[in-house]
N, C-alpha and C positions, 0 to 999 in steps of 0.2 A: 504494500499499500504506499509506504513512504517512498519507495523507488519510483512508483508511478506519478506521485506528487512532485517529486524532484525532477522527473523527466518532463512533466508538464511545464514546470516553472522554466526550465532550461529551454524548452521549445518556444515558450512565450517571450523569452529574453530574446532569442535570435529573431523571432518574428518582429518584435518591437524595433530591434536595431535595423532590420530590413526596411521597416516603414520610416524610421528616422532618416536612413540614408537616401530612401527614395524621395522624400519630401525636401530634404536638404539639397539634393542634386537636381530637382525639378527646373530650376532656372537655367541649368547648365546645358550645353549643346555639344559636348564631346562626342563624336561619332566618326564612323568609317563610311564614306560614300562610295557606291560602285556605279560607274557611269557605263551605260550601254549605247548602242547605236540610236535607240528611241530616247535618250537622254539629252539629245541635241536638237537645236532648232536654229536653222540657217547658219550651222557651224558653230553655234555658241553653246557651250555646256550650262545646262540649266539644273540646278539643285533640286527644283521641285519635281523634275522628272527622273530623278535618280533613285536607286534603291539605297537605303541607308539603315545602319544599325547604330544606335546610340547606347551610352551607358545606362540611361534611364530605361531603355528597351530591355536590356539584360535583366536589370532589378524587377521590371514588370513581369518578365517571364517567371522569375522565382515567385513573385507574389501570386501570380495566376495559378502556378503549380500547386502551391499551398492551399489554394482555395477552389480547386478544380470541380468538386462536387457541387458547390453552390452556383458556380458558373454554368455548369452543364444544365442544372435545373432552370437557370435563368433563361437558357436558349431553348428549352422545351416549351416555354410560354408560347401559345399559338401565335400571338401577334408579333412577338420578336422573331419567331422562326419564319414567319411569312415574310416580314419585311427584309430579313437577311436572305431568304431564297430569292426574292425579286431583285436585290442588289446583286447576288451572284449571277443571276440570269442577265443582268444588264451588261456583264462582261462582253457578252457576244455582240453588243451594239456599239462598243467602244472603238474609238479611232486606234487606240493601242491596248490590247488585252493585257499586255505585260505591265502597263503602268496601272490599270485598272485593278489587276490582281494584287498588286502591292498595296494599293489604297484600301482594298477590302480587308486585307490583313490588319492594316492600321485600324480600320473600324472595329474589327474583331478584338484588337488589344484594348481599344478605348472602352468598349462595352464590358469587357472582362475586368477592367480596372475599376469601372463604375460599380460592379457587383462587389469587388474586394472591399472598397471604401464604404459601401452601404452597409456591410455586414461586420466589419472589424470591431473589436471591443476597443473603444476609443480611449486613448490616453491624451488628455488635453495638453498636459505638461510636456509630453514627447513631442507633439506636433508644434506646439508654440515655440519650443527650444530650437527645433529644426528650421522653423520660418525665420526666427530671430537671428540665428547664426548665418544662414544663406543670405538674408537681406543685408546685414551688416557688411558682407563681402561685396555685394552689388552697390551699396553706398559707397564704399571705398573705391571700387573700380570707376564708378561714375563720376566722382570728384576728380580722380586722376585724369580721366579722359577730357573732362572740361578744362581743367588747369593746364595740363600738358599738351593738349590737343592730339593726343596718340594713345595707343594701347600700351599695356605694361608687358604683356606676353610672359616670359619666364614660366613659373608655376601656373599662372593663371590660364595658359594655353591649354592645360590639362583639365580646366573647368569649361573650356569651349570659348575662351575670349579670342576672337579672331584678330588678326593684325589690321589695325586701322590707323589713318593718319588724316589730318585735315587737309593735306595737299593732294590726297588720292581722289580721283574723279567719282562722283555719285555719293560721296560721304554726306550724310545728313547734318545740316547746318542750320543755325538761327541767328537772327540779328536782333540784338536788344539795346536800344538807345545808340544805334550805330555801331556797337561792338559785335564783331562776328564770333559766335560760339560754336564749337563742334559739339553737337547732341550727343550725349553719352550712350554707348551700346551696352555696358555692362558685358555680360556673357551671352547676349542676344544677337540675333542677326540684323536687327533694326530698333532704334529707340521707341518706335511706336509698338513694337511687340513686347518690349519691357514695360512700357506704360500700361498696356492692356492687361498683362500678367499681374501687375501689382494692383491695378484697379480691381480686378476680380478678388484677389486675396483681401483687399481693403474691404470691400463690400461684403465679403464672408465673415471676416473678423469683427466689423462694426456691429453685426447682428448676434454675435455670441454673447452668452451670459457669463461674465467673469466674476460676478459677485463682489468678493472682496480684493480681487487683483485688478482693479481699475488702472493702477499705474502701469502695469505690463501691457494692458490693452491700449492705452493712450501712447506709449512708447512705440508700439507696433505700428499703429495708425499714423504716427508722426513720421516714421521711417518710410512707409508705404507712400504717404502723401509727398514726401520729399522726392522719391524716385519718380513719381507720377509728373510732378511739377518740372523738375529738372529735364525730363525728356523731351519738353515743349511739344508734346502730342496734344493737339487741340481737341481731338474727339475724346481722348481720356480725360483731359482737365475739365471739359465740359461735362462728362459723365460723373466725375468726381463731385462736382458742384451739385448736380441733380440729386445724386445719391444722398448728399449731406442734407439738402433741403427737405427731402422726403423724411429723412431720419428725424430732423427737427420737429417736423409737423406731427409724425406718429409717436414720438416719445416724449414730447413737451410735457404732457400731463403727469407722466410718470417720473420725470426728472426731478431728482432732489435739489439741484442747483440749476434752475432754469436760466439764470443769467449766464452761467458758465457754458450751457449747451448753445445758447444763441451767440454768445461772444466768440466761441470757437468757430462757429459757422461763418460769422462776419469777417474773422481774420483770414480763414481759408478762402473766403470768397475775393478779398481784396488781393491777397497773394496770388490767386489763380489768374486774376485779370491781368497782373504784370506779365506772367508767362504766357497766357493765352493770346495777347495782343502782339507778341514777338513776331517778327517776320521770319517765315520759314521758306519752304519752297513755293515760288510764285506761280509755278505751272501746276500745283497740286490739284486744284479744282478742275482745270482743263484736263488733265491726265485721267482723273477719275471719271469725269464725263464721257471721255473717249472709251474708256473701258466698259462703261455701262451700256454705252451704244453697241459695242462689240458683242456684249453679252446677250442684249435683246435680239441682235441679228442671228445669233446661234440658236436661242430659244425659238425664234420664229422658223428657223431651218429644221431644227430637231425637236419639236414640242413634246413627243411622247416618249421617245427612247432617251433623249439627251445625248451628249457627245462621250459619256462614260466617265467613271470615277477618276478624278485626278488628270482628266484629259483636256481640261479647259485650254491650256496653253497650246497644245497640238491643234485643236480645232481652231482656235483664234488665228493661229498661223496661216490657216487656209482662207481666211477673209483678206481680201485686197484692201487694206486701209492704211492711212497714215499713222505713224507711231511716234510718241513723244518719248519713248523709253529706249534706253540703250540696251536693256535686257527685258525680255518679255515678262509681263506681270499679269497675275489673276486679276479679275474684276474685284474691286475694293468694296464688295458687299457680299457676305457670306450667304445671304438668302438667295440672290441671283446666281451666286456661284453653284450652290446646291441644286437649284432648278435647272441651270444649264447643263450640269453634268449627269443628272439622273432623270431628267424630264419633268413636266409639269405635275402630273398626277402622283408620281411617287415622291417628288419633292415636297409638294404641299401635304401629302400624306404623312410624311416623316415629321414635319413641322407641327402638324396637328397632334400626332401621337406624343411627341415630346412635351407639348404644351399640356395636353390632357393628363400625362403622368405627373407632371410636377404641380398641377393645379391642386392635387390633394395636399399639397404642403404649403398652400397659399398664405397660411397664418404665421409663417416663420418669416421674421424680419429679413435675414439673410438671403432668402430666395427672392424677395422683392427687390433688394438692392442689386443682387447679381443679375436678375433679369433686366433691369434697367441698364445696367453696365454693358451687358452683351448686346442688348437691342440697338443701343446708340452707337458703340464702337464696331459692332458687327455690320451696321449699316454703311460704315465708312472705311472699313479695312477688311482683310481676308484672314488674318492670322489665326482666328479661332479654328479653322479648319484646314489650314496649310502648314503651320509651323509646330515643330515638335513640343516646345515647352508649353505653349498655349493650349494645344490639344489634350495633352495629359493633364494639364491643370483643370480643364473642363471636366474630365472624367473624375478627378480626385475630389473637386469641389462638389459637383453633382452628386457623387457617392455619399460624402459627409453630410450634405443638406438633408438626404433622405434616410440618414442613420438615426434611428430613434435613441441611440445612447449619447448623441450630442446635445448639450444644453444651449438651446437658443432662446433669445428674446422673442415673444410671440404676441401677436394682436389679441386683444381681449375677446 
C-alpha cells in the first residue's frame, strides 16, 4: 500500500514537472524545420508551408501519451468524430495534400492538449510560477531589443530567439515622438504574435480568483501589460483597453477598493494611448485590405471545399494580383482564413460548435475576457491559427477555462 502511494506521488511529481516545463516553454519557438518542394512559393522558402517539430511539440507528445484514454474518449464523441472526419476528407480537395496532412496533425495535437488541460488536477502555484519565470525572460529580452536594437542570441537562441537587427529589411519598427524604435520580438516571430500571446494570458489571469494573493496577480498583470504595450501592437493594445473596461463594469460592485479599480484602468488607458498612437507600418491597413480581397476571391472560387488546410498561401499564389509583401502572408483574419481553407459550410459549422461548447461556461469572467481578446485580435491578424506559440496557448487556456478545478471569478 505504501509503495503504491509512493509511486503515485512520484508519478504526480514528474507529471507536474512536465506541466511546468510545457507552460514555461510555451512562449519559445526552438524547433527544426523541414523544407520540401511544396514549401516554396516563387522560389521563396516559406516557414508556414514547412513541416516543423518544436520543443513544445515533444513535451506535448508526452502529455498526450499520459492522458491517452481521456483523449480517445473525447474523439469518440459523435460531433468531434464527425468534424474530424470531414476535415480528413477535405485533404482530397487541397491544393497540396502534404501541407493539409501536416495541418490536420496540428489540429489533432491542439485538441488533445485541450483535453489534457481540461482534465488535469490543477496546481495554481505551479502554473503561476511557470508563467512568472517565463514572462520575466520575455521582459528582459524585450527591453534589450528596444535599447540595443538587436537580439542577444547566445543562450537565448535555444529558447527560439531569432537573429534580428534594426538594419535588417522587414524588421518591425515604431516611431514615437520622432524617435525610431525597433519593436521587441522576445522569442516570437513577430511583436504582434508576442502581444497577442500575453494579451490572452492577461485576460485569463484577470478572471482568476486569487483570494489572498492579490499582489502576485497584480505583478503578473503588470508584466503582461508591459509586454503588450511595448510591442506597439495596436490591435492588442485596443483589446487590452476593452478587456479592462469590461472588467471594471462587471466587477465594480464587488470591488473592495472601487477607487483603486477605476484608477488602475484610467492609468492603463492613458499609457495605452501613448503606445497606440505611435507610428508603425504606414502600409499596414492597405496590406490587410489586399489580403482580405484575396481571401474573398478564393472563397468565391472554392466556396464548398475550400483550398485545403494550411493551403491559403499556395492558393493565393494562383491569383494574379499585385502584392505589397516581400514574403507571402496569410489573410490577417482568422475567420476568413478558416473559411477560405475549409469552405463556407464546414468553416461556419466549426465556429458554431466552438461557440456552442464554450457558451456553457459563459458565467466565467476569464472566458468573457479571452473571447473579446481573440475576437478583436483575430479579426486583424492570423497568428491564432498559424503560429506555434499562439496555437498551443489557445489549447492550454481553452482547457483550463473548462477545467472545473480552476477557481474563477464568476457572474452572479
